C-alpha positions in Angstrom: 104.9 146.5 149.8 107.7 144.1 149.3 109.6 142.3 152.2 112.6 144.6 151.4 110.3 147.7 151.7 108.9 146.4 154.9 112.3 145.7 156.5 113.4 149.3 155.5 110.3 151.0 157.1 110.2 148.7 160.2 114.0 148.6 160.9 116.9 150.6 162.2 120.3 151.1 160.5 122.7 150.6 163.4 126.2 149.9 164.3 128.4 149.6 167.4 131.1 152.2 167.9 133.5 154.0 170.1 132.0 157.4 170.6 134.5 160.1 171.6 133.6 163.0 174.0 133.5 166.5 172.9 137.0 167.2 174.1 138.5 164.3 172.0 136.4 165.3 169.0 137.6 168.8 169.2 141.2 167.6 169.4 140.8 165.3 166.5 139.3 168.1 164.4 142.1 170.6 165.6 144.8 168.3 164.3 142.9 167.5 161.2 142.4 171.3 160.4 146.2 171.7 160.8 146.9 169.2 158.2 147.4 169.8 154.5 144.7 167.2 153.7 142.0 169.3 155.2 141.9 171.4 152.0 141.7 168.4 149.7 138.4 167.9 147.9 135.9 165.7 149.8 132.9 165.8 152.2 134.1 166.4 155.8 132.1 164.5 158.4 130.4 166.7 160.9 132.3 166.8 164.2 129.3 165.3 166.1 129.4 162.3 163.7 133.0 161.2 164.6 133.3 157.7 165.9 135.4 154.5 165.6 133.1 151.7 164.2 133.4 148.4 166.0 130.7 146.4 164.1 128.2 147.6 161.5 125.0 145.7 161.5 123.0 147.6 158.8 119.2 147.5 158.8 117.8 145.3 161.6 114.3 144.6 162.7 113.1 145.7 166.2 113.4 142.1 167.4 117.1 141.9 166.3 117.7 145.4 167.7 116.6 144.2 171.2 118.7 141.2 170.9 121.9 143.1 170.0 121.2 145.7 172.6 120.9 142.9 175.2 124.0 140.9 174.2 126.2 144.0 174.4 125.6 144.2 178.0 127.6 140.9 178.4 130.8 142.5 177.2 133.5 142.2 179.9 136.3 144.4 178.8 138.3 147.1 180.7 139.0 150.6 179.9 141.9 151.5 177.7 143.6 154.3 175.8 143.8 154.9 172.0 146.5 156.9 170.4 145.3 158.4 167.2 148.7 159.4 165.6 148.4 159.3 161.7 146.1 160.0 158.9 145.5 157.6 156.1 142.9 156.8 153.4 141.0 154.1 151.7 141.4 154.9 148.0 138.8 152.5 146.8 136.2 153.8 149.2 137.2 157.5 149.0 137.8 157.8 152.8 140.2 159.8 154.7 140.7 158.8 158.2 142.6 159.3 161.4 144.1 156.0 162.8 146.4 154.2 165.2 149.8 153.1 164.4 149.5 150.5 167.2 146.2 148.9 167.8 145.9 148.1 171.6 145.1 144.5 172.5 142.2 145.8 174.5 140.6 147.2 171.4 141.1 144.1 169.5 139.6 142.0 172.4 136.6 144.3 172.5 136.0 143.9 168.8 136.4 140.2 169.0 134.2 139.7 172.1 131.4 141.9 170.8 131.6 140.2 167.4 131.3 136.8 169.1 128.4 137.8 171.3 126.4 139.3 168.2 126.4 135.8 166.8 123.8 135.0 169.4 121.5 137.4 167.4 122.4 135.8 164.0 124.9 138.6 163.1 128.1 137.5 161.8 131.1 140.0 161.7 132.7 140.8 158.3 135.5 138.4 157.2 137.9 141.3 156.4 140.5 142.5 158.9 139.5 145.1 161.5 141.1 148.2 160.6 140.2 150.7 163.3 139.9 154.4 162.3 137.9 157.5 162.6 136.5 158.7 159.3 137.2 162.4 158.7 136.2 162.8 155.0 134.2 160.9 152.3 134.5 161.3 148.6 138.4 161.8 149.1 140.3 161.6 145.8 144.0 161.7 146.4 146.3 158.7 146.6 146.4 156.5 149.7 148.6 158.2 152.3 149.9 157.6 155.7 150.8 160.9 157.4 152.0 160.9 161.0 150.6 163.7 163.2 150.7 164.9 166.8 148.9 162.2 168.8 145.3 162.6 170.2 145.0 160.3 173.3 141.5 159.0 173.9 140.7 157.2 177.1 137.9 154.7 176.1 135.6 153.8 179.0 132.5 152.8 177.0 131.1 151.8 173.5 127.9 152.8 171.9 125.0 151.5 170.0 124.4 154.0 167.3 121.6 154.6 164.7 122.4 156.0 161.3 119.6 158.4 160.2 119.3 159.9 156.6 119.0 163.6 156.8 119.0 166.3 154.1 122.6 166.6 153.1 123.8 163.3 154.4 123.5 161.3 157.6 123.3 161.9 161.3 124.6 159.4 163.9 122.6 159.2 167.0 123.9 157.4 170.0 121.1 155.1 171.4 122.7 153.2 174.3 126.1 153.4 176.0 127.8 150.3 177.6 130.4 151.0 180.2 133.8 149.4 180.2 135.1 148.4 183.7 
């Protein structure tokens, strides 16, 4: 077994995210179903997989998992609201998403603080700009779009450590730990 094989079998594929409650998930999907984009070709994400990624860590060892789990407890951010109010897409990635026309300062601070804390575990955040969104569809083909829609208001009072698990027909995201925002 190679080192890479060992890491895959003795690791977890994880990320930190904002994890909406069922009411917010249902509202996001209701607005999505009413849009013309709902019928476009692509693979819709299961409603239980909806989330807003803060930091993707990928495959990590159990030791690193314990470290990132512990440093996340140090986050000192308050609750805030998100206002999902337009659909968009990332053409190159083939992703259709629900997003924010205005990113609250609280969300940016949470992203930055958590990213800084993760460096204690030798994880360094991506250099590209943080583009908060909730992915609704993958393998999406049409042009990049920005489509305003009825706002979905989401009160964020926690963030989550999530594991990505391969299952037949795709992936399942399983929340592992929740971290409250004061």
